[in-house]
C-alpha positions as CSV (number, residue, x, y, z in Angstrom):
1,X,-4.2,5.7,45.1
2,X,-7.4,7.0,43.3
3,X,-9.0,3.6,43.1
4,X,-8.3,3.0,46.8
5,X,-9.7,6.3,47.7
6,X,-13.0,5.8,45.9
7,X,-13.4,2.2,47.2
8,X,-13.0,3.7,50.9
9,X,-15.3,6.5,50.1
10,X,-18.1,4.2,48.8
11,X,-17.7,1.9,51.9
12,X,-17.7,4.9,54.3
13,X,-21.0,6.1,53.5
14,X,-22.8,2.7,52.9
15,X,-23.3,3.1,49.1
16,X,-22.9,-0.7,48.3
17,X,-26.3,-1.7,47.8
18,X,-27.4,-1.6,51.3
19,X,-31.1,-1.3,52.2
20,X,-32.9,1.9,52.6
21,X,-32.8,1.9,56.4
22,X,-29.1,2.2,56.6
23,X,-28.1,4.1,53.2
24,X,-26.8,7.6,54.3
25,X,-27.6,9.5,51.3
26,X,-30.1,8.3,48.8
27,X,-33.5,6.4,48.7
28,X,-34.9,5.3,45.3
29,X,-38.6,5.5,45.2
30,X,-40.7,4.3,42.0
31,X,-44.2,5.6,42.0
32,X,-47.1,3.1,41.4
33,X,-50.2,3.6,43.7
34,X,-50.0,6.5,45.8
35,X,-48.9,6.1,49.3
36,X,-51.6,6.5,52.3
37,X,-52.7,9.9,52.8
38,X,-51.0,12.1,55.1
39,X,-52.5,13.9,58.1
40,X,-54.0,17.2,56.7
41,X,-51.8,20.2,57.3
42,X,-52.1,23.8,56.4
43,X,-50.5,24.7,53.0
44,X,-46.8,25.7,53.0
45,X,-45.9,29.1,52.0
46,X,-44.9,29.7,48.3
47,X,-41.4,29.6,47.0
48,X,-39.5,33.0,46.9
49,X,-41.1,34.0,50.3
50,X,-38.1,34.8,52.2
51,X,-39.9,34.7,55.5
52,X,-41.0,31.1,54.6
53,X,-37.5,30.1,53.7
54,X,-36.3,31.4,57.1
55,X,-39.2,29.9,59.0
56,X,-39.2,26.5,57.2
57,X,-42.5,25.2,58.4
58,X,-46.1,25.9,58.9
59,X,-46.5,24.8,62.4
60,X,-44.8,27.6,64.3
61,X,-46.0,27.9,68.0
62,X,-45.7,31.8,68.0
63,X,-46.0,34.7,66.0
64,X,-42.7,36.3,67.2
65,X,-40.8,38.3,64.5
66,X,-38.3,36.0,62.7
67,X,-34.6,36.5,63.0
68,X,-32.6,37.4,60.0
69,X,-30.9,34.0,59.1
70,X,-28.6,35.9,56.7
71,X,-26.7,36.8,59.8
72,X,-24.2,34.6,61.9
73,X,-25.5,35.9,65.2
74,X,-29.2,34.6,64.1
75,X,-27.9,31.3,62.6
76,X,-25.4,30.2,65.3
77,X,-28.0,28.8,67.8
78,X,-29.9,26.9,64.9
79,X,-27.4,25.5,62.7
80,X,-27.5,21.9,64.0
81,X,-29.2,22.2,67.3
82,X,-32.3,20.3,68.2
83,X,-35.8,22.0,67.6
84,X,-36.8,24.8,70.1
85,X,-40.1,23.3,70.4
86,X,-41.6,19.7,70.9
87,X,-42.2,19.6,67.1
88,X,-39.9,18.8,64.3
89,X,-38.7,21.8,62.4
90,X,-37.6,22.3,58.7
91,X,-35.1,25.0,59.1
92,X,-32.8,24.3,56.2
93,X,-35.2,24.6,53.6
94,X,-35.8,22.0,50.8
95,X,-34.2,21.5,47.5
96,X,-34.3,19.4,44.2
97,X,-31.7,18.5,41.7
98,X,-30.5,16.3,38.8
99,X,-33.7,16.2,36.8
100,X,-34.3,13.7,34.3
101,X,-37.2,12.9,32.2
102,X,-38.8,10.6,34.7
103,X,-37.1,11.4,38.0
104,X,-35.9,14.0,40.3
105,X,-33.6,14.2,43.5
106,X,-35.7,15.8,46.5
107,X,-33.7,17.0,49.6
108,X,-34.7,18.4,53.0
109,X,-33.1,18.3,56.5
110,X,-35.1,18.2,59.8
111,X,-34.3,19.4,63.4
112,X,-35.9,17.1,65.8
113,X,-36.7,17.9,69.4
114,X,-33.7,17.2,71.7
115,X,-35.4,14.0,73.4
116,X,-35.7,12.4,70.0
117,X,-32.3,12.6,68.6
118,X,-31.7,9.1,69.0
119,X,-34.6,8.1,66.9
120,X,-35.1,7.2,63.3
121,X,-37.8,9.4,61.4
122,X,-39.9,8.5,58.4
123,X,-41.0,11.6,56.3
124,X,-43.6,11.5,53.6
125,X,-42.8,13.4,50.4
126,X,-45.3,14.6,47.9
127,X,-45.4,16.1,44.4
128,X,-48.3,17.6,42.7
129,X,-48.7,18.8,39.0
130,X,-51.7,21.1,40.3
131,X,-49.6,24.1,40.7
132,X,-52.5,26.4,41.1
133,X,-54.0,24.6,44.0
134,X,-51.9,24.1,47.2
135,X,-54.7,22.0,48.5
136,X,-54.2,19.4,45.8
137,X,-51.5,17.9,48.2
138,X,-54.5,16.7,50.3
139,X,-56.4,15.0,47.4
140,X,-55.8,11.8,45.6
141,X,-55.6,11.4,41.8
142,X,-53.1,11.2,38.8
143,X,-51.7,14.7,39.8
144,X,-50.3,13.5,43.2
145,X,-47.1,11.3,43.7
146,X,-46.0,10.2,47.1
147,X,-43.5,8.2,48.9
148,X,-41.5,7.8,52.0
149,X,-38.0,8.4,53.1
150,X,-36.1,7.9,56.2
151,X,-33.3,9.8,58.1
152,X,-31.5,9.8,61.5
153,X,-28.5,11.3,63.1
154,X,-26.0,9.0,61.2
155,X,-26.6,11.2,58.2
156,X,-27.0,14.4,59.9
157,X,-31.0,14.2,59.6
158,X,-30.7,14.9,55.9
159,X,-33.6,13.2,54.0
160,X,-32.9,12.7,50.2
161,X,-34.8,10.7,47.7
162,X,-34.7,9.7,44.0
163,X,-38.4,10.3,43.1
164,X,-38.8,8.0,40.0
165,X,-41.6,7.2,37.7
166,X,-42.6,10.8,37.1
167,X,-44.1,11.9,33.6
168,X,-41.7,13.8,31.5
169,X,-41.5,17.6,30.9
170,X,-43.7,18.5,33.8
171,X,-43.6,20.9,36.5
172,X,-44.5,20.0,40.1
173,X,-44.9,21.7,43.5
174,X,-43.4,19.3,46.3
175,X,-43.1,19.2,50.0
176,X,-42.1,17.0,52.8
177,X,-44.3,15.9,56.0
178,X,-42.9,14.7,59.4
179,X,-45.0,13.2,62.0
180,X,-44.6,14.3,65.6
181,X,-44.9,11.7,68.1
182,X,-45.6,14.3,70.9
183,X,-48.2,15.7,68.7
184,X,-49.8,13.2,66.4
185,X,-52.5,15.7,65.1
186,X,-49.9,18.2,64.3
187,X,-47.4,16.9,61.5
188,X,-44.7,19.4,60.6
189,X,-44.7,20.4,57.2
190,X,-41.9,21.8,55.0
191,X,-42.0,24.9,52.7
192,X,-43.4,24.1,49.3
193,X,-40.8,24.0,46.6
194,X,-41.0,24.0,42.6
195,X,-39.3,21.6,40.2
196,X,-39.6,20.0,37.1
197,X,-38.8,16.8,35.1
198,X,-37.2,17.2,31.6
199,X,-38.4,16.2,28.1
200,X,-37.4,12.9,26.8
201,X,-34.3,12.9,24.6
202,X,-36.2,12.2,21.7
203,X,-38.8,15.1,22.2
204,X,-38.7,18.3,20.3
205,X,-37.8,21.1,22.6
206,X,-37.8,24.7,21.2
207,X,-36.1,26.6,24.1
208,X,-34.6,26.2,27.6
209,X,-33.6,29.0,30.1
210,X,-30.7,28.1,32.6
211,X,-29.0,30.1,35.2
212,X,-25.2,29.6,35.8
213,X,-23.7,30.4,39.3
214,X,-20.5,29.6,41.2
215,X,-18.2,30.8,44.2
216,X,-20.5,31.9,47.1
217,X,-18.1,32.9,49.9
218,X,-20.6,34.0,52.7
219,X,-18.1,36.4,54.4
220,X,-17.7,38.4,51.2
221,X,-21.4,39.3,51.2
222,X,-25.0,38.6,50.9
223,X,-26.4,35.9,48.3
224,X,-28.3,38.5,46.3
225,X,-27.6,36.5,43.1
226,X,-29.5,33.5,44.5
227,X,-32.6,35.5,45.6
228,X,-32.7,37.3,42.2
229,X,-32.6,33.7,40.6
230,X,-35.5,32.6,42.7
231,X,-37.5,35.7,41.4
232,X,-37.3,34.5,37.8
233,X,-40.1,31.7,37.2
234,X,-39.0,31.5,33.5
235,X,-35.7,29.6,34.6
236,X,-35.8,25.8,33.9
237,X,-32.6,24.7,35.7
238,X,-29.9,26.3,37.8
239,X,-26.3,25.1,37.1
240,X,-23.8,25.5,40.0
241,X,-20.1,25.2,38.9
242,X,-18.4,24.9,42.4
243,X,-17.4,26.6,45.4
244,X,-20.7,26.2,46.9
245,X,-19.3,26.5,50.4
246,X,-15.9,27.9,51.4
247,X,-13.8,26.1,54.0
248,X,-11.7,28.9,55.5
249,X,-11.9,30.4,59.0
250,X,-12.8,34.1,59.2
251,X,-9.8,36.0,57.6
252,X,-8.5,33.1,55.6
253,X,-10.1,34.6,52.4
254,X,-11.9,37.5,53.4
255,X,-13.7,38.6,56.7
256,X,-17.6,38.6,57.5
257,X,-17.2,40.6,60.7
258,X,-18.4,43.9,59.3
259,X,-21.6,42.4,57.9
260,X,-22.2,39.6,60.6
261,X,-21.3,36.9,58.3
262,X,-18.8,34.8,60.1
263,X,-18.1,31.1,59.3
264,X,-19.2,28.3,61.7
265,X,-17.0,26.6,62.9
266,X,-14.6,29.5,62.7
267,X,-11.6,27.6,61.6
268,X,-10.4,25.7,58.6
269,X,-12.5,22.6,57.9
270,X,-10.9,19.2,58.4
271,X,-13.4,16.8,59.8
272,X,-16.8,15.4,58.6
273,X,-18.5,17.2,61.4
274,X,-16.7,20.4,60.4
275,X,-18.0,20.2,56.7
276,X,-21.6,19.1,57.8
277,X,-21.7,22.2,60.2
278,X,-20.6,24.5,57.4
279,X,-23.1,23.1,54.9
280,X,-25.7,23.3,57.6
281,X,-24.9,27.0,58.1
282,X,-25.3,27.8,54.4
283,X,-28.4,26.1,54.2
284,X,-29.9,28.4,56.6
285,X,-29.4,31.3,54.4
286,X,-33.0,32.5,53.1
287,X,-31.6,33.6,49.9
288,X,-29.9,30.2,49.0
289,X,-33.0,28.6,50.3
290,X,-35.2,30.7,48.1
291,X,-33.2,29.7,44.9
292,X,-33.4,25.9,45.8
293,X,-36.9,26.1,46.5
294,X,-37.9,27.9,43.2
295,X,-35.8,25.7,40.6
296,X,-34.0,22.2,40.3
297,X,-30.2,22.4,40.6
298,X,-27.5,20.6,38.7
299,X,-24.3,20.8,40.8
300,X,-20.5,19.9,40.6
301,X,-17.8,20.8,43.2
302,X,-14.6,22.9,42.8
303,X,-11.9,23.1,45.4
304,X,-13.3,24.9,48.2
305,X,-15.9,22.4,49.1
306,X,-12.7,20.8,50.3
307,X,-9.4,22.8,50.4
308,X,-8.0,25.4,48.2
309,X,-6.3,24.1,45.0
310,X,-7.0,20.4,45.9
311,X,-6.1,17.6,43.6
312,X,-6.1,13.8,43.4
313,X,-3.0,13.3,45.5
314,X,-3.0,11.0,48.5
315,X,-2.1,14.1,50.8
316,X,-5.7,15.2,50.3
317,X,-7.2,12.0,51.3
318,X,-8.9,12.9,54.7
319,X,-10.0,16.2,53.6
320,X,-11.6,14.7,50.4
321,X,-13.3,11.8,52.1
322,X,-15.0,14.2,54.7
323,X,-15.8,16.8,52.3
324,X,-17.3,14.5,49.7
325,X,-19.4,12.7,52.2
326,X,-20.9,15.9,53.4
327,X,-21.5,17.2,49.9
328,X,-23.5,14.2,48.8
329,X,-25.4,14.4,52.1
330,X,-26.3,18.1,51.6
331,X,-26.7,18.6,47.9
332,X,-29.6,17.4,45.6
333,X,-27.2,15.2,43.6
334,X,-27.7,11.8,42.2
335,X,-25.1,9.0,42.7
336,X,-25.4,7.1,39.3
337,X,-22.5,4.6,39.7
338,X,-22.7,3.2,43.1
339,X,-19.6,1.0,42.9
340,X,-17.5,3.9,41.8
341,X,-17.6,5.9,45.2
342,X,-18.1,9.7,44.5
343,X,-17.4,10.1,40.7
344,X,-19.4,13.1,40.1
345,X,-19.2,13.5,36.3
346,X,-22.5,12.9,34.5
347,X,-24.8,13.8,31.5
348,X,-28.1,15.3,31.3
349,X,-30.4,15.4,28.2
350,X,-32.8,18.0,27.4
351,X,-35.0,16.8,24.5
352,X,-33.3,17.4,21.2
353,X,-32.0,20.7,22.2
354,X,-29.2,20.2,24.6
355,X,-26.8,17.8,26.4
356,X,-25.2,19.0,29.4
357,X,-22.1,17.3,30.3
358,X,-20.8,17.7,33.9
359,X,-17.1,17.1,34.3
360,X,-15.0,16.9,37.4
361,X,-11.6,18.9,36.5
362,X,-10.8,19.3,40.2
363,X,-10.4,15.9,41.9
364,X,-11.0,12.6,39.9
365,X,-7.8,12.1,37.8
366,X,-6.3,15.7,38.2
367,X,-2.7,15.5,38.2
368,X,-0.8,17.7,40.8
369,X,-1.9,21.3,40.5
370,X,0.2,24.6,40.5
371,X,2.9,23.2,38.5
372,X,5.0,25.9,36.9
373,X,8.1,23.7,35.9
374,X,8.0,23.9,32.1
375,X,9.1,20.3,31.7
376,X,6.4,19.1,34.0
377,X,3.7,21.6,32.9
378,X,4.2,20.5,29.1
379,X,4.1,16.7,29.9
380,X,2.0,15.3,26.9
381,X,0.5,12.8,29.5
382,X,-0.4,15.4,32.1
383,X,-4.1,15.5,32.6
384,X,-6.8,17.5,34.4
385,X,-9.3,14.8,34.0
386,X,-7.7,11.4,34.1
387,X,-7.6,9.0,31.3
388,X,-10.8,7.2,32.2
389,X,-12.8,10.6,32.5
390,X,-11.4,11.9,29.2
391,X,-12.2,8.6,27.3
392,X,-15.9,9.1,28.7
393,X,-15.9,12.8,28.0
394,X,-15.0,12.1,24.4
395,X,-17.9,9.5,24.0
396,X,-20.5,11.9,25.6
397,X,-19.5,14.5,23.0
398,X,-19.7,12.0,20.1
399,X,-22.9,10.5,21.3
400,X,-24.6,13.8,21.6
401,X,-23.6,14.9,18.1
402,X,-24.6,11.6,16.8
403,X,-28.1,11.6,18.3
404,X,-28.7,15.3,16.9
405,X,-28.8,17.3,19.9
406,X,-28.4,21.0,18.8
407,X,-26.1,22.0,21.6
408,X,-23.4,20.5,23.8
409,X,-22.8,22.4,27.2
410,X,-19.9,21.3,29.3
411,X,-20.3,22.1,33.0
412,X,-16.6,22.7,34.0
413,X,-14.9,24.2,37.1
414,X,-11.9,26.0,35.9
415,X,-11.0,28.3,32.9
416,X,-10.4,26.4,29.9
417,X,-9.3,29.2,27.6
418,X,-5.7,30.4,27.7
419,X,-5.4,33.6,29.7
420,X,-1.9,35.1,29.4
421,X,-0.3,38.4,30.5
422,X,2.8,39.2,28.4
423,X,2.8,35.5,27.3
424,X,2.7,34.0,30.9
425,X,-0.3,32.1,32.1
426,X,-2.2,34.0,34.9
427,X,-3.1,30.6,36.6
428,X,-1.8,27.2,36.2
429,X,-4.6,25.9,38.5
430,X,-6.8,26.4,35.5
431,X,-6.5,24.3,32.1
432,X,-3.5,26.5,31.3
433,X,-1.7,24.2,33.7
434,X,-2.7,21.2,31.7
435,X,-2.1,22.4,28.1
436,X,-1.7,18.8,26.6
437,X,-5.3,17.7,28.0
438,X,-6.6,20.9,26.7
439,X,-5.3,20.3,23.2
440,X,-6.7,16.8,23.2
441,X,-9.9,18.0,23.7
442,X,-9.7,20.7,21.1
443,X,-8.4,18.2,18.6
444,X,-11.1,15.7,19.3
445,X,-13.7,18.5,18.5
446,X,-11.9,19.3,15.3
447,X,-11.3,15.7,14.1
448,X,-14.6,14.5,14.9
449,X,-16.4,17.7,13.4
450,X,-18.3,18.3,16.7
451,X,-19.9,21.6,16.6
452,X,-22.0,23.8,18.7
453,X,-20.1,23.1,21.9
454,X,-20.3,25.7,24.9
455,X,-18.1,25.4,28.0
456,X,-19.5,26.7,31.2
457,X,-16.9,27.8,33.9
458,X,-16.8,29.2,37.3
459,X,-13.9,29.6,39.7
460,X,-12.2,32.7,38.7
461,X,-14.6,35.3,40.3
462,X,-14.9,37.2,37.0
463,X,-16.9,37.2,33.8
464,X,-15.6,36.2,30.4
465,X,-16.7,35.2,26.9
466,X,-14.1,33.4,24.8
467,X,-13.8,31.7,21.4
468,X,-12.1,28.5,21.9
469,X,-9.1,27.9,19.2
470,X,-6.2,25.6,19.1
471,X,-3.9,28.7,19.3
472,X,-5.8,32.0,19.5
473,X,-2.5,34.0,19.7
474,X,-1.5,32.7,16.2
475,X,-3.1,35.2,13.6
476,X,-2.6,32.6,10.9
477,X,-4.9,30.1,12.5
478,X,-7.5,32.4,14.4
479,X,-9.2,35.6,13.9
480,X,-11.9,37.1,16.1
481,X,-13.5,39.1,13.4
482,X,-13.5,36.2,10.8
483,X,-15.0,32.8,11.0
484,X,-11.6,31.0,11.3
485,X,-10.1,28.9,14.0
486,X,-12.7,28.9,16.6
487,X,-14.2,25.3,17.6
488,X,-16.4,26.3,20.5
489,X,-17.3,29.0,22.9
490,X,-16.6,29.6,26.8
491,X,-18.7,31.5,29.1
492,X,-17.3,32.2,32.5
493,X,-19.8,33.0,35.4
494,X,-19.2,35.9,37.8
495,X,-19.0,34.8,41.5
496,X,-22.2,34.9,43.6
497,X,-20.1,36.8,46.3
498,X,-16.6,35.8,46.1
499,X,-14.0,38.8,45.5
500,X,-11.8,39.1,42.4
501,X,-8.0,39.1,42.8
502,X,-8.3,43.0,42.4
503,X,-10.7,43.2,45.2
504,X,-8.8,41.0,47.4
505,X,-5.7,43.2,46.9
506,X,-7.8,46.3,47.4
507,X,-7.4,47.8,44.0
508,X,-10.9,47.2,42.7
509,X,-10.7,50.9,41.3
510,X,-8.4,49.5,38.8
511,X,-11.2,47.7,37.1
512,X,-11.4,49.5,34.0
513,X,-7.8,49.6,33.3
514,X,-7.5,45.9,34.0
515,X,-10.3,45.2,31.7
516,X,-8.7,47.2,28.9
517,X,-5.4,45.5,29.5
518,X,-7.1,42.1,29.4
519,X,-8.6,42.9,25.9
520,X,-5.2,44.0,24.6
521,X,-3.6,40.6,25.6
522,X,-6.5,38.1,24.7
523,X,-7.4,38.3,21.1
524,X,-10.1,35.4,21.7
525,X,-11.9,37.3,24.5
526,X,-15.2,39.0,23.6
527,X,-16.2,40.1,27.0
528,X,-14.7,40.5,30.5
529,X,-15.8,41.9,33.9
530,X,-13.2,41.2,36.5
531,X,-15.0,42.6,39.6
532,X,-18.7,42.4,39.7
533,X,-20.9,39.7,41.2
534,X,-23.8,37.9,39.9
535,X,-24.9,35.0,37.6
536,X,-25.4,34.3,33.9
537,X,-28.9,33.8,32.4
538,X,-28.7,31.8,29.2
539,X,-31.6,31.3,26.7
540,X,-31.1,28.4,24.5
541,X,-32.9,28.0,21.3
542,X,-32.5,25.6,18.1
543,X,-30.8,28.4,16.2
544,X,-28.8,30.4,18.9
545,X,-27.8,30.8,22.5
546,X,-28.0,34.1,24.3
547,X,-26.1,34.7,27.5
548,X,-27.0,37.6,29.8
549,X,-24.5,38.6,32.6
550,X,-26.5,39.9,35.4
551,X,-24.8,41.8,38.4
552,X,-26.1,42.6,41.7
553,X,-25.7,46.2,43.0
554,X,-23.9,45.5,46.1
555,X,-23.1,42.2,48.0
556,X,-22.3,44.1,51.2
557,X,-25.9,44.7,51.7
558,X,-29.1,42.4,51.2
559,X,-30.8,43.7,48.0
560,X,-32.5,42.6,44.8
561,X,-31.4,45.5,42.8
562,X,-29.4,44.1,39.8
563,X,-28.3,45.4,36.4
564,X,-27.7,43.6,32.8
565,X,-24.0,43.8,32.3
566,X,-23.6,42.3,28.8
567,X,-25.4,40.2,26.3
568,X,-23.4,37.4,24.2
569,X,-24.8,35.6,21.2
570,X,-23.5,32.3,19.6
571,X,-25.2,31.3,16.5
572,X,-25.7,27.7,15.9
573,X,-23.1,26.3,13.4
574,X,-20.7,29.2,14.0
575,X,-18.8,27.8,16.9
576,X,-17.8,31.3,18.2
577,X,-19.2,34.4,19.6
578,X,-21.3,36.0,16.8
579,X,-22.4,39.1,18.7
580,X,-21.9,40.9,22.0
581,X,-23.3,44.0,23.7
582,X,-21.9,45.7,26.8
583,X,-24.2,47.9,28.7
């Protein structure tokens, strides 16, 4: 079934070696000589400017106050409608992602005038290394890299390009330019974004700063975590671990009526058109735009990009097909294996400091989820990854250790560590529902002496820091206070907005008691926060990693107020949490 599904997916979106003019998702451009100069245009507004993110271009025909595009009442007329003028608009911002040492994915979406919706458009994209000079887009030289990318209605007017041939370990500002047939002297210009390539795998890299996010249910609140991430210029890359959008109607998992954050369309998503519309609505949000504009992202899906607790079974085929196509259209993600459909697992190398292995524990290869029957749950063949991905994952870990990378990070959707209450797993949608697969991973780390591995996780709308051990409940094999039994570390990111189970049950006041109870039940747990929303900021060096858990003041209002909740440290060679502070 899975092979058939992937084959169908690849065919459905034209990713079988078709030429640029019909490829729906990705153009590959290698830079040689710079393309011909674009028509001069005013410089775009800098990243982090919420007004620029909401406006989306520099050719506005009036100076009327901008609507607040955090609010559905302002978003609805603009989500996928034509331009309100005779000029192309860049309403949905710009984004970059999947940074390599010599290439980066660039993304945008245009809104053409109504009379031009049947046309195909050629956009110019530009990257400049002269960050201090916005006018450098207008001058030729080694600082400027340019190319062309096409789009039309068949791909929802998304423009996405793999800009290759770039210098390593370099920061860029970038933008898109769209010519206007009705106004040849007034091209539309996107906002200016900022991105970077990574060092070569053999380069010495002293440190890297990474933000980790997950679970952004718009009806639950404002994306304050995103705008705060955009305000941190020291961040090198943002890692999103899934639930980038939510698929529910209002009331399905929270309601946005009180804060004017209603989902569009207001129904459970089913068709490609539904998923495209929801993605387009999210991309109008100025806080999300600001975070994309400021930094390159590396993303992976979880279940809510499709449907709650989805797995690889045939019953999910249609939702998977539609959701995957929209995801690859709307996210700055590279499709590396064109013949393999939408296999999303992939690896990134950051000099000799870090390898980031992104896995798919949600769809590709996942056996049926939510199984509680003991016989099926403990089946030794049961897998959350599938045999092919498991073998690939082991190879990535071994190759990373062999090449001498200081750290191995795993971008993973659902909680790896066991979480049990009175001996019973809290959730079998996580790795607790696939104990044999988890044990195979731990055994491989132990048998191959693979050290300094950190698993990054989202999904659960809570914050945790765990030691990873074969059996953390066996005192003879593991001790939290002694260097015994732990083979890796897990850091679980808080949700951007999504409510925790306590909040959903309207018992958030029990947070303190719940956290103390968790601490009494989980000997391998060094930190827990079960309610607050935010993100993790990780500083990675050759000797240690330091993870800071940052929380927003209140997701029910738009604010940049945040606080540091905890700091967790793992020293290289320890394979455990070596120090933690709670503030």
